[in-house]
C-alpha positions as a Markdown table, in Angstrom:
| # | Residue | x | y | z |
|---|---|---|---|---|
| 1 | Met | -10.5 | -16.3 | -24.8 |
| 2 | Asn | -11.7 | -13.0 | -23.7 |
| 3 | Ser | -15.6 | -13.4 | -23.9 |
| 4 | Leu | -14.7 | -16.7 | -22.2 |
| 5 | Ile | -12.8 | -15.2 | -19.1 |
| 6 | Arg | -15.8 | -12.6 | -18.9 |
| 7 | Ser | -18.2 | -15.0 | -17.6 |
| 8 | Pro | -17.4 | -17.0 | -14.7 |
| 9 | Trp | -20.3 | -19.7 | -15.4 |
| 10 | Leu | -18.6 | -20.4 | -18.7 |
| 11 | Val | -15.1 | -20.4 | -17.3 |
| 12 | Phe | -16.8 | -23.2 | -14.7 |
| 13 | Val | -18.5 | -25.5 | -17.6 |
| 14 | Phe | -15.5 | -25.2 | -20.0 |
| 15 | Thr | -12.8 | -25.7 | -17.5 |
| 16 | Phe | -14.5 | -28.8 | -15.8 |
| 17 | Leu | -15.0 | -30.5 | -19.5 |
| 18 | Val | -11.6 | -29.7 | -20.4 |
| 19 | Met | -10.2 | -31.0 | -17.4 |
| 20 | Trp | -12.5 | -34.3 | -17.1 |
| 21 | Ala | -12.0 | -35.0 | -20.9 |
| 22 | Ser | -7.8 | -34.6 | -20.8 |
| 23 | Ala | -8.1 | -37.0 | -17.4 |
| 24 | Arg | -10.3 | -39.5 | -19.4 |
| 25 | Phe | -7.8 | -39.1 | -22.5 |
| 26 | Gly | -5.0 | -40.2 | -19.9 |
| 27 | Phe | -6.8 | -43.1 | -18.5 |
| 28 | Phe | -7.8 | -44.1 | -22.2 |
| 29 | Leu | -3.9 | -43.9 | -22.8 |
| 30 | Arg | -3.0 | -45.7 | -20.2 |
| 31 | Ser | -5.4 | -48.4 | -21.0 |
| 32 | Arg | -3.9 | -49.1 | -24.3 |
| 33 | Gln | -0.2 | -50.1 | -22.9 |
| 34 | Ser | 0.8 | -52.6 | -20.9 |
| 35 | Glu | 1.6 | -52.6 | -17.1 |
| 36 | Leu | 4.4 | -50.9 | -16.6 |
| 37 | Glu | 7.5 | -51.7 | -14.2 |
| 38 | Glu | 7.4 | -50.6 | -10.4 |
| 39 | Asn | 10.2 | -48.2 | -11.1 |
| 40 | Ala | 8.3 | -46.5 | -14.1 |
| 41 | Tyr | 5.4 | -45.9 | -11.4 |
| 42 | His | 7.5 | -44.3 | -8.9 |
| 43 | Asp | 9.2 | -41.9 | -11.7 |
| 44 | Leu | 5.7 | -41.2 | -12.9 |
| 45 | Asp | 4.2 | -40.5 | -9.2 |
| 46 | Leu | 7.2 | -37.9 | -9.1 |
| 47 | Val | 6.1 | -36.4 | -12.4 |
| 48 | Val | 2.5 | -36.3 | -11.5 |
| 49 | Ala | 3.4 | -34.6 | -8.0 |
| 50 | Gly | 5.7 | -32.1 | -9.9 |
| 51 | Thr | 2.9 | -30.8 | -12.1 |
| 52 | Leu | 0.6 | -30.7 | -9.5 |
| 53 | Thr | 3.0 | -28.5 | -7.4 |
| 54 | Leu | 3.4 | -26.3 | -10.4 |
| 55 | Leu | -0.2 | -25.9 | -10.9 |
| 56 | Ser | -1.0 | -25.1 | -7.3 |
| 57 | Leu | 1.3 | -22.2 | -7.4 |
| 58 | Ile | 0.1 | -20.9 | -10.6 |
| 59 | Ile | -3.6 | -20.8 | -9.4 |
| 60 | Gly | -2.2 | -19.5 | -6.1 |
| 61 | Phe | -0.5 | -16.6 | -7.8 |
| 62 | Ser | -3.7 | -16.1 | -9.8 |
| 63 | Phe | -6.1 | -16.0 | -7.3 |
| 64 | Ser | -3.9 | -13.4 | -5.5 |
| 65 | Met | -3.9 | -11.4 | -8.6 |
| 66 | Ala | -7.6 | -11.4 | -8.6 |
| 67 | Val | -7.8 | -10.7 | -5.1 |
| 68 | Ser | -5.7 | -7.3 | -5.3 |
| 69 | Arg | -7.5 | -6.2 | -8.2 |
| 70 | Tyr | -10.9 | -6.8 | -6.2 |
| 71 | Asp | -9.2 | -4.6 | -3.4 |
| 72 | Gln | -7.8 | -1.8 | -5.9 |
| 73 | Arg | -11.9 | -1.5 | -7.0 |
| 74 | Lys | -13.0 | -1.4 | -3.5 |
| 75 | Asn | -10.3 | 1.5 | -2.3 |
| 76 | Tyr | -11.1 | 3.4 | -5.6 |
| 77 | Glu | -14.7 | 3.4 | -4.9 |
| 78 | Glu | -14.0 | 4.6 | -1.1 |
| 79 | Glu | -12.0 | 7.4 | -2.7 |
| 80 | Glu | -14.3 | 8.3 | -5.0 |
| 81 | Ala | -17.0 | 9.0 | -2.5 |
| 82 | Asn | -14.8 | 11.0 | -0.6 |
| 83 | Ala | -13.8 | 13.1 | -3.6 |
| 84 | Ile | -17.5 | 13.8 | -4.4 |
| 85 | Gly | -18.3 | 14.5 | -0.5 |
| 86 | Thr | -15.5 | 16.7 | -0.2 |
| 87 | Glu | -16.1 | 18.8 | -3.5 |
| 88 | Tyr | -19.9 | 19.0 | -2.2 |
| 89 | Val | -18.7 | 20.8 | 1.0 |
| 90 | Arg | -16.2 | 23.0 | -0.6 |
| 91 | Ala | -19.0 | 24.3 | -3.3 |
| 92 | Ala | -20.0 | 26.0 | -0.5 |
| 93 | Leu | -17.2 | 28.7 | -1.2 |
| 94 | Leu | -18.5 | 29.6 | -4.5 |
| 95 | Pro | -21.3 | 32.3 | -5.0 |
| 96 | Ala | -24.7 | 31.5 | -4.3 |
| 97 | Ala | -26.0 | 30.7 | -7.8 |
| 98 | Asp | -23.1 | 28.5 | -8.8 |
| 99 | Arg | -23.2 | 26.6 | -5.4 |
| 100 | Ala | -26.7 | 25.6 | -6.1 |
| 101 | Arg | -25.4 | 24.7 | -10.1 |
| 102 | Val | -22.5 | 22.3 | -8.7 |
| 103 | Arg | -24.5 | 20.6 | -6.0 |
| 104 | Ala | -27.3 | 19.8 | -8.1 |
| 105 | Leu | -24.8 | 18.5 | -10.5 |
| 106 | Leu | -22.8 | 16.4 | -7.8 |
| 107 | Arg | -26.1 | 14.7 | -7.0 |
| 108 | Asp | -27.0 | 13.9 | -10.3 |
| 109 | Tyr | -23.2 | 12.6 | -11.0 |
| 110 | Leu | -23.4 | 10.4 | -7.8 |
| 111 | Asp | -26.5 | 8.7 | -8.9 |
| 112 | Gln | -24.8 | 7.8 | -12.2 |
| 113 | Arg | -21.6 | 6.7 | -10.0 |
| 114 | Val | -23.8 | 4.3 | -7.8 |
| 115 | Leu | -25.6 | 3.0 | -11.1 |
| 116 | Phe | -22.0 | 2.1 | -12.7 |
| 117 | Tyr | -21.2 | -0.3 | -9.8 |
| 118 | Lys | -25.0 | -2.2 | -10.2 |
| 119 | Val | -25.5 | -2.1 | -14.0 |
| 120 | Gly | -24.5 | -5.2 | -15.7 |
| 121 | Asp | -25.9 | -4.6 | -19.0 |
| 122 | Thr | -23.8 | -3.2 | -21.8 |
| 123 | Asp | -26.3 | -1.0 | -23.4 |
| 124 | Glu | -27.3 | 0.7 | -19.7 |
| 125 | Leu | -23.4 | 1.0 | -19.1 |
| 126 | Arg | -22.7 | 2.9 | -22.2 |
| 127 | Thr | -25.7 | 5.1 | -21.6 |
| 128 | Ile | -24.6 | 5.6 | -18.0 |
| 129 | Asn | -20.8 | 6.4 | -19.4 |
| 130 | Ala | -22.2 | 8.9 | -21.7 |
| 131 | Lys | -24.3 | 10.9 | -19.1 |
| 132 | Thr | -21.4 | 10.7 | -16.5 |
| 133 | Thr | -19.0 | 12.3 | -19.5 |
| 134 | Glu | -21.9 | 14.9 | -20.0 |
| 135 | Leu | -22.1 | 15.6 | -16.2 |
| 136 | Gln | -18.3 | 16.1 | -15.9 |
| 137 | Thr | -18.2 | 18.5 | -18.3 |
| 138 | Gly | -20.9 | 20.3 | -16.8 |
| 139 | Leu | -19.4 | 20.0 | -13.7 |
| 140 | Trp | -16.0 | 21.8 | -14.6 |
| 141 | Ser | -17.6 | 24.4 | -16.4 |
| 142 | Ala | -19.6 | 25.0 | -13.3 |
| 143 | Val | -16.4 | 25.6 | -11.2 |
| 144 | Gln | -14.3 | 26.9 | -14.1 |
| 145 | Ser | -16.3 | 29.8 | -14.9 |
| 146 | Pro | -16.5 | 31.3 | -11.2 |
| 147 | Ala | -12.8 | 30.7 | -10.9 |
| 148 | Glu | -11.8 | 32.4 | -13.7 |
| 149 | Ala | -13.8 | 35.5 | -13.3 |
| 150 | Gln | -12.3 | 35.5 | -9.4 |
| 151 | Pro | -9.1 | 33.8 | -9.3 |
| 152 | Thr | -8.5 | 33.6 | -5.4 |
| 153 | Pro | -7.0 | 30.7 | -3.5 |
| 154 | Val | -10.1 | 30.0 | -2.0 |
| 155 | Leu | -11.9 | 29.3 | -5.4 |
| 156 | Ala | -9.1 | 27.5 | -6.5 |
| 157 | Leu | -9.6 | 24.8 | -3.5 |
| 158 | Thr | -13.0 | 24.1 | -5.3 |
| 159 | Leu | -11.3 | 23.6 | -8.5 |
| 160 | Ser | -8.6 | 21.6 | -7.0 |
| 161 | Gly | -11.4 | 19.4 | -5.4 |
| 162 | Met | -13.4 | 19.0 | -8.8 |
| 163 | Asn | -9.9 | 17.8 | -10.1 |
| 164 | Asp | -10.1 | 14.7 | -7.7 |
| 165 | Val | -13.6 | 14.1 | -8.4 |
| 166 | Leu | -13.0 | 13.7 | -12.1 |
| 167 | Asn | -9.6 | 11.9 | -11.4 |
| 168 | Ser | -11.6 | 9.5 | -9.3 |
| 169 | Gln | -13.4 | 8.5 | -12.0 |
| 170 | Gly | -10.4 | 7.7 | -14.5 |
| 171 | Tyr | -9.0 | 5.7 | -11.8 |
| 172 | Thr | -12.1 | 3.6 | -10.8 |
| 173 | Gln | -12.8 | 3.0 | -14.8 |
| 174 | Ala | -9.1 | 2.0 | -14.9 |
| 175 | Ala | -9.1 | -0.4 | -12.0 |
| 176 | Trp | -12.4 | -2.3 | -13.3 |
| 177 | Trp | -10.4 | -2.6 | -17.2 |
| 178 | Asn | -7.4 | -4.2 | -15.0 |
| 179 | Arg | -8.3 | -8.2 | -15.4 |
| 180 | Ile | -5.7 | -11.0 | -15.3 |
| 181 | Pro | -4.1 | -11.2 | -19.1 |
| 182 | Pro | -5.4 | -14.0 | -21.1 |
| 183 | Gly | -1.9 | -15.3 | -21.2 |
| 184 | Ala | -2.1 | -16.3 | -17.4 |
| 185 | Trp | -5.5 | -18.1 | -17.9 |
| 186 | Gly | -3.9 | -19.8 | -20.8 |
| 187 | Leu | -1.0 | -20.8 | -18.6 |
| 188 | Met | -3.2 | -22.1 | -16.0 |
| 189 | Leu | -5.2 | -23.9 | -18.4 |
| 190 | Ala | -2.4 | -25.5 | -19.9 |
| 191 | Val | -0.8 | -26.9 | -16.8 |
| 192 | Gly | -4.3 | -27.9 | -15.8 |
| 193 | Val | -4.6 | -29.8 | -18.5 |
| 194 | Val | -1.0 | -31.7 | -18.4 |
| 195 | Ser | -2.0 | -32.6 | -14.8 |
| 196 | Asn | -5.0 | -34.0 | -15.7 |
| 197 | Leu | -3.8 | -36.1 | -18.8 |
| 198 | Leu | -1.0 | -37.4 | -16.2 |
| 199 | Ile | -3.4 | -38.2 | -13.5 |
| 200 | Gly | -5.7 | -40.2 | -15.9 |
| 201 | Tyr | -2.5 | -42.0 | -17.2 |
| 202 | Asp | -2.0 | -42.7 | -13.4 |
| 203 | Ser | -4.9 | -44.2 | -12.6 |
| 204 | Arg | -3.9 | -47.7 | -12.7 |
| 205 | Arg | -6.2 | -48.9 | -9.7 |
| 206 | Ala | -9.4 | -49.1 | -10.0 |
| 207 | Gly | -10.5 | -47.9 | -6.4 |
| 208 | Arg | -9.1 | -44.5 | -7.5 |
| 209 | Lys | -10.3 | -44.2 | -11.0 |
| 210 | Leu | -13.5 | -42.0 | -9.6 |
| 211 | Ala | -11.2 | -39.8 | -7.3 |
| 212 | Arg | -8.9 | -38.9 | -10.1 |
| 213 | Leu | -10.9 | -38.7 | -13.1 |
| 214 | Val | -13.9 | -36.7 | -11.5 |
| 215 | Val | -13.2 | -35.0 | -8.4 |
| 216 | Leu | -9.8 | -33.4 | -8.9 |
| 217 | Pro | -11.3 | -32.0 | -12.3 |
| 218 | Phe | -14.4 | -30.7 | -10.3 |
| 219 | Val | -12.0 | -29.1 | -7.6 |
| 220 | Leu | -9.9 | -27.2 | -10.5 |
| 221 | Cys | -12.9 | -26.0 | -12.2 |
| 222 | Val | -14.1 | -24.6 | -8.9 |
| 223 | Ala | -11.0 | -22.7 | -8.4 |
| 224 | Phe | -10.9 | -21.5 | -11.7 |
| 225 | Phe | -14.7 | -20.2 | -11.1 |
| 226 | Ala | -13.3 | -18.4 | -8.0 |
| 227 | Ile | -10.5 | -16.6 | -9.7 |
| 228 | Ala | -12.9 | -15.5 | -12.7 |
| 229 | Asp | -15.6 | -14.6 | -10.4 |
| 230 | Ile | -13.4 | -12.4 | -8.2 |
| 231 | Asp | -11.8 | -11.1 | -11.4 |
| 232 | Ser | -15.4 | -10.0 | -13.2 |
| 233 | Pro | -16.6 | -6.8 | -11.8 |
| 234 | Arg | -19.8 | -7.0 | -13.3 |
| 235 | Arg | -20.8 | -10.8 | -14.2 |
| 236 | Gly | -19.6 | -12.3 | -11.1 |
| 237 | Ile | -21.3 | -13.5 | -7.4 |
| 238 | Ile | -18.9 | -11.4 | -5.6 |
| 239 | Arg | -19.0 | -8.1 | -6.5 |
| 240 | Val | -17.7 | -4.4 | -5.3 |
| 241 | Asn | -20.8 | -2.9 | -3.3 |
| 242 | Pro | -20.9 | 0.7 | -3.7 |
| 243 | Gln | -21.6 | 1.3 | 0.2 |
| 244 | Asn | -19.6 | 4.2 | 0.5 |
| 245 | Leu | -21.3 | 6.4 | -2.5 |
| 246 | Ile | -24.7 | 4.7 | -1.1 |
| 247 | Ser | -23.9 | 6.1 | 2.3 |
| 248 | Leu | -23.1 | 9.5 | 0.8 |
| 249 | Val | -26.1 | 9.5 | -1.3 |
| 250 | Arg | -28.6 | 9.3 | 1.9 |
| 251 | Ser | -26.1 | 11.8 | 3.5 |
| 252 | Leu | -26.7 | 14.3 | 1.1 |
| 253 | Gln | -30.8 | 13.7 | 1.0 |
| 254 | Thr | -30.9 | 14.6 | 4.7 |
| 255 | Gln | -29.2 | 18.0 | 3.7 |
């Protein structure tokens, strides 16, 4: 399940096949039975309407969850850019040698953070995370040494700013790990299967067969694809663009 929901296109293909097969199976079951009474059709319509309403609510809640997580990633990208930019300015409070070292490390660190948002390959991401951890150690050491040698409120300010830089990266990583749980996906899929099964079973008029057995599964798989796409930071079409980090890189290049 985890490997499936990480790829929006797999979700699209898989859910369409499952929903279409469910509708076809429901239609097959109906074709094996005799004609129902009119009251039975009325009761079936009520069940179908209720099931579709429940499905729409679950999809709506899941879509809202995905959008909120997407917004959270965007906000943390902005906060991370602000933290790095602020610490770059505060580095001017350090002695000259330490100032040059901290700013050089911050520029390298900023490049790695931009790559974090753009890279989709697992091996490259692992390399970026290792380099980021190494730079974080160097950055903390670069501000810790002068702060311990001369513990003044001014140097404490640079130490606090570096702490914000490191924390912002942790918050960003946590936001990228925060995905819609597999249980929610399982619930959506189960209700979707039942809904299409009932729709196929209720397709008693030939003129409604195409719309019910093809259109509804397609619409549902598009909805599932949209949720999976927004919820997939690296493999989806809709991604978080590190525009604030890129803007900071260009700003520092002019200094």
